[in-house]
Backbone and ligand atoms as CSV (ligand in chain L), in Angstrom:
chain,resi,resn,atom,element,x,y,z
A,1,MET,N,N,0.945,-1.281,0.149
A,1,MET,CA,C,-0.082,-0.054,-0.036
A,1,MET,C,C,0.732,1.303,-0.081
A,2,THR,N,N,0.454,2.340,-0.739
A,2,THR,CA,C,1.268,3.444,-0.889
A,2,THR,C,C,0.939,4.176,0.313
A,3,ILE,N,N,1.801,5.251,0.616
A,3,ILE,CA,C,1.273,6.374,1.492
A,3,ILE,C,C,0.168,7.047,1.382
A,4,TYR,N,N,0.188,7.419,-0.108
A,4,TYR,CA,C,-1.087,8.116,-0.626
A,4,TYR,C,C,-2.410,7.153,-0.288
A,5,ASP,N,N,-2.539,5.897,-0.276
A,5,ASP,CA,C,-3.629,5.032,-0.004
A,5,ASP,C,C,-3.806,5.199,1.317
A,6,SER,N,N,-2.653,4.832,2.269
A,6,SER,CA,C,-2.661,4.863,3.701
A,6,SER,C,C,-3.318,6.039,4.268
A,7,ILE,N,N,-3.234,7.162,3.908
A,7,ILE,CA,C,-3.535,8.555,4.426
A,7,ILE,C,C,-5.141,8.796,3.852
A,8,GLY,N,N,-5.545,8.021,3.061
A,8,GLY,CA,C,-6.867,8.260,2.452
A,8,GLY,C,C,-7.019,9.013,1.100
A,9,GLY,N,N,-5.878,9.002,0.273
A,9,GLY,CA,C,-5.939,9.428,-0.946
A,9,GLY,C,C,-6.166,10.761,-1.202
A,10,ALA,N,N,-6.907,11.044,-2.321
A,10,ALA,CA,C,-6.986,12.498,-2.819
A,10,ALA,C,C,-7.684,13.733,-1.890
A,11,PRO,N,N,-8.705,12.986,-1.213
A,11,PRO,CA,C,-9.311,13.932,-0.239
A,11,PRO,C,C,-8.566,14.194,1.061
A,12,SER,N,N,-7.706,13.355,1.281
A,12,SER,CA,C,-6.674,13.715,2.503
A,12,SER,C,C,-5.780,14.778,2.099
A,13,VAL,N,N,-5.322,14.477,0.968
A,13,VAL,CA,C,-4.261,15.447,0.318
A,13,VAL,C,C,-4.687,16.726,0.257
A,14,ARG,N,N,-6.133,16.942,-0.207
A,14,ARG,CA,C,-6.777,18.080,-0.315
A,14,ARG,C,C,-6.932,18.933,0.814
A,15,VAL,N,N,-7.395,18.192,2.121
A,15,VAL,CA,C,-7.456,18.801,3.342
A,15,VAL,C,C,-5.866,19.515,3.805
A,16,VAL,N,N,-5.089,18.551,3.661
A,16,VAL,CA,C,-3.926,19.037,4.060
A,16,VAL,C,C,-3.411,20.216,3.177
A,17,VAL,N,N,-3.403,20.246,1.839
A,17,VAL,CA,C,-3.131,21.590,0.973
A,17,VAL,C,C,-4.084,22.729,1.452
A,18,ASP,N,N,-5.447,22.558,1.735
A,18,ASP,CA,C,-6.112,23.573,2.175
A,18,ASP,C,C,-5.841,24.281,3.430
A,19,LYS,N,N,-5.372,23.345,4.367
A,19,LYS,CA,C,-4.910,23.947,5.879
A,19,LYS,C,C,-3.807,24.473,5.728
A,20,PHE,N,N,-2.662,24.028,4.983
A,20,PHE,CA,C,-1.391,24.558,4.658
A,20,PHE,C,C,-1.560,25.974,4.193
A,21,TYR,N,N,-2.172,26.199,3.008
A,21,TYR,CA,C,-2.231,27.404,2.423
A,21,TYR,C,C,-3.284,28.356,3.454
A,22,GLY,N,N,-4.138,27.737,4.060
A,22,GLY,CA,C,-5.139,28.730,5.016
A,22,GLY,C,C,-4.148,29.245,6.310
A,23,ARG,N,N,-2.954,28.565,6.443
A,23,ARG,CA,C,-2.127,29.092,7.606
A,23,ARG,C,C,-1.224,29.963,6.895
A,24,VAL,N,N,-0.320,29.611,5.697
A,24,VAL,CA,C,0.800,30.374,5.127
A,24,VAL,C,C,0.038,31.663,4.840
A,25,LEU,N,N,-1.119,31.727,4.251
A,25,LEU,CA,C,-1.560,33.182,3.452
A,25,LEU,C,C,-2.262,34.023,4.587
A,26,ASN,N,N,-2.187,33.428,5.851
A,26,ASN,CA,C,-2.723,34.303,6.966
A,26,ASN,C,C,-1.519,34.590,8.162
A,27,ASP,N,N,-0.305,34.147,7.494
A,27,ASP,CA,C,0.678,34.481,8.676
A,27,ASP,C,C,1.642,35.527,8.001
A,28,PRO,N,N,2.014,36.487,8.542
A,28,PRO,CA,C,2.590,37.780,8.114
A,28,PRO,C,C,3.908,37.395,7.684
A,29,GLN,N,N,4.789,36.443,8.372
A,29,GLN,CA,C,5.935,35.643,7.952
A,29,GLN,C,C,6.166,35.267,6.635
A,30,TRP,N,N,4.772,34.710,6.075
A,30,TRP,CA,C,4.852,34.021,4.652
A,30,TRP,C,C,3.859,34.413,3.816
A,31,ALA,N,N,2.931,35.199,4.202
A,31,ALA,CA,C,1.980,35.538,3.143
A,31,ALA,C,C,2.414,36.623,2.007
A,32,HIS,N,N,3.632,37.311,2.333
A,32,HIS,CA,C,4.020,38.280,1.454
A,32,HIS,C,C,4.767,37.550,0.098
A,33,TYR,N,N,5.074,36.254,0.335
A,33,TYR,CA,C,5.709,35.328,-0.665
A,33,TYR,C,C,4.743,35.117,-1.667
A,34,PHE,N,N,3.366,35.039,-1.389
A,34,PHE,CA,C,2.274,34.623,-2.306
A,34,PHE,C,C,1.559,35.951,-2.810
A,35,ALA,N,N,1.870,36.903,-2.434
A,35,ALA,CA,C,1.051,38.296,-2.623
A,35,ALA,C,C,0.980,38.333,-4.286
A,36,GLY,N,N,2.089,37.933,-5.033
A,36,GLY,CA,C,2.232,38.013,-6.498
A,36,GLY,C,C,1.355,36.913,-7.100
A,37,VAL,N,N,0.900,35.965,-6.457
A,37,VAL,CA,C,0.360,34.696,-7.223
A,37,VAL,C,C,-1.094,35.188,-7.667
A,38,ALA,N,N,-1.390,35.024,-8.946
A,38,ALA,CA,C,-2.542,35.562,-9.491
A,38,ALA,C,C,-3.756,34.530,-9.076
A,39,ASP,N,N,-3.163,33.251,-9.228
A,39,ASP,CA,C,-4.282,32.152,-9.146
A,39,ASP,C,C,-3.989,31.054,-8.136
A,40,ILE,N,N,-4.600,31.533,-6.854
A,40,ILE,CA,C,-3.994,30.586,-5.805
A,40,ILE,C,C,-4.731,29.166,-5.969
A,41,ASP,N,N,-5.852,29.255,-6.598
A,41,ASP,CA,C,-6.487,27.846,-6.888
A,41,ASP,C,C,-5.659,26.868,-7.690
A,42,LYS,N,N,-5.010,27.668,-8.701
A,42,LYS,CA,C,-4.065,26.773,-9.458
A,42,LYS,C,C,-3.037,26.434,-8.874
A,43,LEU,N,N,-2.346,27.235,-7.917
A,43,LEU,CA,C,-1.324,26.881,-7.079
A,43,LEU,C,C,-1.586,25.635,-6.167
A,44,LYS,N,N,-2.654,25.597,-5.578
A,44,LYS,CA,C,-3.276,24.675,-4.873
A,44,LYS,C,C,-3.367,23.276,-5.568
A,45,SER,N,N,-3.920,23.394,-6.770
A,45,SER,CA,C,-3.930,22.282,-7.581
A,45,SER,C,C,-2.561,21.824,-7.889
A,46,HIS,N,N,-1.662,22.439,-8.222
A,46,HIS,CA,C,-0.492,22.012,-8.464
A,46,HIS,C,C,0.279,21.369,-7.302
A,47,GLN,N,N,0.178,21.901,-6.077
A,47,GLN,CA,C,0.352,21.421,-4.911
A,47,GLN,C,C,-0.109,20.114,-4.608
A,48,ARG,N,N,-1.305,19.843,-4.769
A,48,ARG,CA,C,-1.913,18.772,-4.517
A,48,ARG,C,C,-1.282,17.600,-5.309
A,49,SER,N,N,-1.278,17.872,-6.851
A,49,SER,CA,C,-0.890,16.864,-7.597
A,49,SER,C,C,0.762,16.568,-7.260
A,50,SER,N,N,1.513,17.623,-6.833
A,50,SER,CA,C,2.660,17.507,-6.628
A,50,SER,C,C,3.083,16.414,-5.264
A,51,ILE,N,N,2.261,16.810,-4.374
A,51,ILE,CA,C,2.335,16.037,-3.160
A,51,ILE,C,C,1.782,14.601,-3.352
A,52,ALA,N,N,0.592,14.323,-4.167
A,52,ALA,CA,C,0.100,13.169,-4.450
A,52,ALA,C,C,0.955,12.174,-5.239
A,53,ALA,N,N,1.582,12.897,-6.343
A,53,ALA,CA,C,2.477,12.197,-7.129
A,53,ALA,C,C,3.883,11.689,-6.114
A,54,ALA,N,N,4.257,12.347,-5.084
A,54,ALA,CA,C,5.443,12.079,-4.354
A,54,ALA,C,C,5.162,10.942,-3.565
A,55,ILE,N,N,3.932,10.941,-3.017
A,55,ILE,CA,C,3.855,9.799,-2.029
A,55,ILE,C,C,2.969,8.544,-2.638
A,56,GLY,N,N,2.902,8.616,-4.075
A,56,GLY,CA,C,2.478,7.233,-4.363
A,56,GLY,C,C,0.884,7.357,-5.204
A,57,GLY,N,N,0.545,8.633,-5.242
A,57,GLY,CA,C,-0.931,8.634,-6.013
A,57,GLY,C,C,-0.622,8.811,-7.403
A,58,PRO,N,N,-1.816,8.474,-8.140
A,58,PRO,CA,C,-1.821,8.532,-9.648
A,58,PRO,C,C,-1.674,9.859,-10.260
A,59,GLU,N,N,-1.956,10.962,-9.632
A,59,GLU,CA,C,-2.043,12.065,-10.193
A,59,GLU,C,C,-0.503,12.308,-10.952
A,60,ILE,N,N,-0.727,13.294,-11.857
A,60,ILE,CA,C,0.601,13.632,-12.722
A,60,ILE,C,C,0.698,15.232,-12.434
A,61,TYR,N,N,1.875,15.503,-11.852
A,61,TYR,CA,C,2.318,17.018,-11.603
A,61,TYR,C,C,2.554,17.780,-13.030
A,62,GLN,N,N,1.805,18.815,-13.269
A,62,GLN,CA,C,1.900,19.474,-14.379
A,62,GLN,C,C,2.369,20.896,-14.057
A,63,GLY,N,N,2.938,21.304,-13.104
A,63,GLY,CA,C,3.392,22.583,-12.688
A,63,GLY,C,C,5.031,22.888,-13.170
A,64,ARG,N,N,5.636,23.953,-12.775
A,64,ARG,CA,C,6.750,24.200,-13.243
A,64,ARG,C,C,7.706,23.301,-12.267
A,65,ASP,N,N,8.993,23.251,-12.661
A,65,ASP,CA,C,9.957,22.418,-11.923
A,65,ASP,C,C,10.268,23.449,-10.681
A,66,MET,N,N,10.884,23.021,-9.663
A,66,MET,CA,C,10.833,23.517,-8.268
A,66,MET,C,C,11.855,24.823,-8.465
A,67,GLY,N,N,12.967,24.689,-9.167
A,67,GLY,CA,C,13.869,25.607,-9.499
A,67,GLY,C,C,13.227,26.967,-10.003
A,68,ALA,N,N,12.391,26.768,-11.187
A,68,ALA,CA,C,11.836,27.709,-12.137
A,68,ALA,C,C,10.655,28.420,-11.107
A,69,ALA,N,N,9.921,27.506,-10.386
A,69,ALA,CA,C,8.736,28.108,-9.437
A,69,ALA,C,C,9.111,29.029,-8.447
A,70,HIS,N,N,10.432,28.763,-7.891
A,70,HIS,CA,C,10.829,29.693,-6.658
A,70,HIS,C,C,11.919,30.628,-6.941
A,71,ALA,N,N,12.368,30.608,-8.403
A,71,ALA,CA,C,13.665,31.328,-8.671
A,71,ALA,C,C,13.661,32.876,-8.147
A,72,THR,N,N,12.516,33.518,-8.084
A,72,THR,CA,C,12.558,34.685,-8.021
A,72,THR,C,C,12.057,35.113,-6.469
A,73,LEU,N,N,12.000,34.137,-5.701
A,73,LEU,CA,C,11.481,34.487,-4.316
A,73,LEU,C,C,12.373,34.962,-3.368
A,74,GLY,N,N,13.798,34.564,-3.656
A,74,GLY,CA,C,14.619,35.206,-2.685
A,74,GLY,C,C,14.788,33.950,-1.567
A,75,ILE,N,N,14.567,32.647,-1.618
A,75,ILE,CA,C,14.440,31.863,-0.626
A,75,ILE,C,C,15.886,31.387,-0.101
A,76,THR,N,N,16.121,31.465,1.063
A,76,THR,CA,C,17.499,30.922,1.410
A,76,THR,C,C,17.412,30.041,2.353
A,77,ALA,N,N,18.487,29.498,3.027
A,77,ALA,CA,C,18.633,28.629,3.977
A,77,ALA,C,C,18.313,29.125,5.259
A,78,ARG,N,N,18.027,30.435,5.374
A,78,ARG,CA,C,17.827,31.259,6.483
A,78,ARG,C,C,16.057,31.467,6.543
A,79,THR,N,N,15.679,31.295,5.387
A,79,THR,CA,C,14.215,31.947,5.325
A,79,THR,C,C,13.397,31.267,6.289
A,80,SER,N,N,13.323,30.116,6.672
A,80,SER,CA,C,12.625,29.492,7.617
A,80,SER,C,C,12.819,29.620,8.969
A,81,MET,N,N,13.990,30.560,9.466
A,81,MET,CA,C,14.393,30.703,10.623
A,81,MET,C,C,13.700,32.060,11.357
A,82,ARG,N,N,12.918,31.851,12.384
A,82,ARG,CA,C,12.281,33.168,13.062
A,82,ARG,C,C,13.317,33.930,13.651
A,83,SER,N,N,13.510,35.238,13.232
A,83,SER,CA,C,14.395,35.953,14.153
A,83,SER,C,C,13.943,36.527,15.433
L,1,HEM,C1,C,9.847,21.611,0.229
L,1,HEM,C2,C,9.805,22.868,-0.044
L,1,HEM,C3,C,8.788,23.372,-1.020
L,1,HEM,C4,C,8.032,22.419,-2.115
L,1,HEM,C5,C,7.945,21.010,-2.205
L,1,HEM,C6,C,7.317,23.496,-2.719
L,1,HEM,C7,C,6.355,23.313,-3.892
L,1,HEM,C8,C,5.926,24.122,-4.608
L,1,HEM,C9,C,5.058,23.744,-5.817
L,1,HEM,C10,C,4.726,22.476,-6.329
L,1,HEM,C11,C,4.597,24.933,-6.520
L,1,HEM,C12,C,3.533,25.076,-7.770
L,1,HEM,C13,C,4.475,25.467,-8.869
L,1,HEM,C14,C,3.604,25.735,-9.984
L,1,HEM,O1,O,2.516,26.068,-9.772
L,1,HEM,O2,O,4.081,25.651,-10.921
L,1,HEM,C15,C,5.170,25.895,-5.734
L,1,HEM,C16,C,4.891,27.409,-5.843
L,1,HEM,C17,C,5.173,28.298,-4.996
L,1,HEM,N1,N,5.958,28.227,-3.727
L,1,HEM,FE1,FE,6.825,26.630,-3.096
L,1,HEM,N2,N,7.362,24.691,-2.494
L,1,HEM,C18,C,8.621,24.748,-1.353
L,1,HEM,C19,C,8.885,25.804,-0.524
L,1,HEM,C20,C,8.581,27.048,-0.482
L,1,HEM,C21,C,8.936,28.050,0.284
L,1,HEM,C22,C,9.853,27.855,1.344
L,1,HEM,C23,C,8.206,29.161,-0.141
L,1,HEM,C24,C,8.447,30.523,0.496
L,1,HEM,C25,C,9.001,31.045,1.386
L,1,HEM,C26,C,7.532,28.914,-1.339
L,1,HEM,C27,C,6.789,29.689,-1.945
L,1,HEM,C28,C,6.055,29.544,-3.165
L,1,HEM,C29,C,5.421,30.497,-4.003
L,1,HEM,C30,C,5.161,31.963,-3.707
L,1,HEM,C31,C,4.878,29.760,-5.161
L,1,HEM,C32,C,4.051,30.261,-6.353
L,1,HEM,C33,C,4.977,30.920,-7.295
L,1,HEM,C34,C,4.360,31.464,-8.434
L,1,HEM,O3,O,3.203,30.888,-8.816
L,1,HEM,O4,O,4.903,32.619,-9.116
L,1,HEM,N3,N,7.764,27.653,-1.667
L,1,HEM,N4,N,5.870,25.502,-4.440
């Protein structure tokens, strides 16, 4: 059994992604990174298929590669550290 199946498949991935963006989009530390994203629903859809594919689901990720998607965001090893 895949991780995808064991956690409940697509409905579970959807809940996780909804909760994740519900948190980051309302957190001042993270929200500004997403201010320029025109279509959050599309981003969430890509995030769902990315995660699902990574944990053994049948979805096919059709978003950008990780380097291209994050290239202009200025993310560094220190980004996640609260000062
Ligand atoms: C393991 C870490 C991460 C993974 C697996 C990941 C995954 C993804 C995926 C799958 C997309 C969708 C790309 C697309 O729609 O073509 C995306 C977009 C995005 N991610 Fe990440 N991400 C990670 C870390 C981060 C971090 C740390 C930040 C901010 C601090 C971030 C900010 C963004 C933003 C703003 C977008 C939208 C970019 C745009 O539409 O122009 N990500 N990410």
